[in-house]
C-alpha positions as a Markdown table, in Angstrom:
| # | Residue | x | y | z |
|---|---|---|---|---|
| 1 | Met | -10.3 | -5.7 | -14.4 |
| 2 | Thr | -11.3 | -6.2 | -10.8 |
| 3 | Phe | -8.0 | -7.0 | -9.0 |
| 4 | Leu | -5.0 | -4.5 | -8.5 |
| 5 | Asp | -1.8 | -5.4 | -6.8 |
| 6 | Thr | 0.5 | -2.8 | -5.4 |
| 7 | Ala | 3.1 | -2.3 | -2.7 |
| 8 | Asp | 4.4 | 0.4 | -0.5 |
| 9 | Met | 7.8 | 0.1 | -2.1 |
| 10 | Tyr | 6.5 | 1.0 | -5.6 |
| 11 | Gly | 7.4 | 4.7 | -5.9 |
| 12 | Ile | 7.9 | 4.9 | -2.1 |
| 13 | Gly | 4.1 | 4.8 | -1.7 |
| 14 | Ala | 3.1 | 6.9 | -4.6 |
| 15 | His | 1.7 | 3.9 | -6.5 |
| 16 | Glu | -0.7 | 3.1 | -3.5 |
| 17 | Glu | -1.8 | 6.8 | -3.6 |
| 18 | Leu | -2.4 | 6.6 | -7.4 |
| 19 | Val | -4.2 | 3.3 | -7.2 |
| 20 | Gly | -6.4 | 4.6 | -4.3 |
| 21 | Arg | -7.3 | 7.8 | -6.2 |
| 22 | Asp | -8.0 | 6.0 | -9.5 |
| 23 | Val | -10.3 | 3.3 | -8.1 |
| 24 | Arg | -12.2 | 5.4 | -5.6 |
| 25 | Glu | -15.4 | 5.4 | -7.6 |
| 26 | Arg | -15.2 | 1.7 | -8.4 |
| 27 | Arg | -14.2 | 0.5 | -4.9 |
| 28 | Asp | -17.4 | -1.6 | -4.6 |
| 29 | Trp | -16.2 | -4.1 | -7.3 |
| 30 | Ile | -12.3 | -3.7 | -7.4 |
| 31 | Val | -10.1 | -5.5 | -4.9 |
| 32 | Val | -6.7 | -3.9 | -4.2 |
| 33 | Ala | -3.9 | -6.0 | -2.6 |
| 34 | Thr | -0.8 | -4.4 | -1.3 |
| 35 | Lys | 2.4 | -5.8 | 0.3 |
| 36 | Phe | 5.0 | -4.5 | 2.7 |
| 37 | Gly | 8.3 | -5.7 | 4.4 |
| 38 | Asn | 11.0 | -4.1 | 2.1 |
| 39 | Val | 11.9 | -1.0 | 3.9 |
| 40 | Arg | 13.0 | 2.0 | 1.7 |
| 41 | Gly | 14.6 | 5.3 | 2.6 |
| 42 | Ala | 13.1 | 8.6 | 1.6 |
| 43 | Asp | 15.3 | 8.6 | -1.5 |
| 44 | Gly | 14.1 | 5.1 | -2.5 |
| 45 | Ser | 17.3 | 3.3 | -1.3 |
| 46 | Phe | 16.8 | -0.3 | 0.0 |
| 47 | Lys | 17.1 | -0.3 | 3.8 |
| 48 | Gly | 16.4 | -4.0 | 4.4 |
| 49 | Val | 13.4 | -6.3 | 5.2 |
| 50 | Asn | 11.3 | -5.9 | 8.3 |
| 51 | Gly | 8.5 | -8.2 | 9.5 |
| 52 | Cys | 8.3 | -7.3 | 13.2 |
| 53 | Pro | 4.8 | -6.7 | 14.5 |
| 54 | Asp | 5.4 | -2.9 | 15.1 |
| 55 | Tyr | 6.5 | -2.5 | 11.6 |
| 56 | Val | 3.6 | -4.5 | 10.2 |
| 57 | Arg | 1.1 | -2.3 | 12.0 |
| 58 | Ser | 2.8 | 0.9 | 10.8 |
| 59 | Ala | 3.0 | -0.4 | 7.3 |
| 60 | Cys | -0.7 | -1.3 | 7.2 |
| 61 | Asp | -1.7 | 2.1 | 8.7 |
| 62 | Ala | 0.5 | 3.9 | 6.1 |
| 63 | Ser | -1.0 | 1.9 | 3.2 |
| 64 | Leu | -4.6 | 2.6 | 4.5 |
| 65 | Gln | -3.8 | 6.3 | 4.5 |
| 66 | Arg | -2.3 | 6.2 | 0.9 |
| 67 | Thr | -5.2 | 4.2 | -0.5 |
| 68 | Ala | -8.0 | 5.9 | 1.4 |
| 69 | Pro | -11.0 | 5.8 | 1.3 |
| 70 | Leu | -10.7 | 2.2 | 0.2 |
| 71 | Pro | -12.1 | -0.3 | 2.9 |
| 72 | Leu | -9.9 | -2.8 | 4.6 |
| 73 | His | -10.6 | -6.5 | 4.2 |
| 74 | Ala | -8.5 | -9.2 | 6.1 |
């Protein structure tokens, strides 16, 4: 397996943390894709969809923190 797909809404970010931790030693040959846009509350409740530029930047920054130290590829 060389490709993993995740999203910030899976487990309110917990899945990204798990993926980042588990692939840390294989990051040279595993690609991790993540998605954003579905906004969740702290309790996991659906708050809506957000695609505005400020939200995109904050979602990307948060995903990078959760999957660290994986490199970012655009």
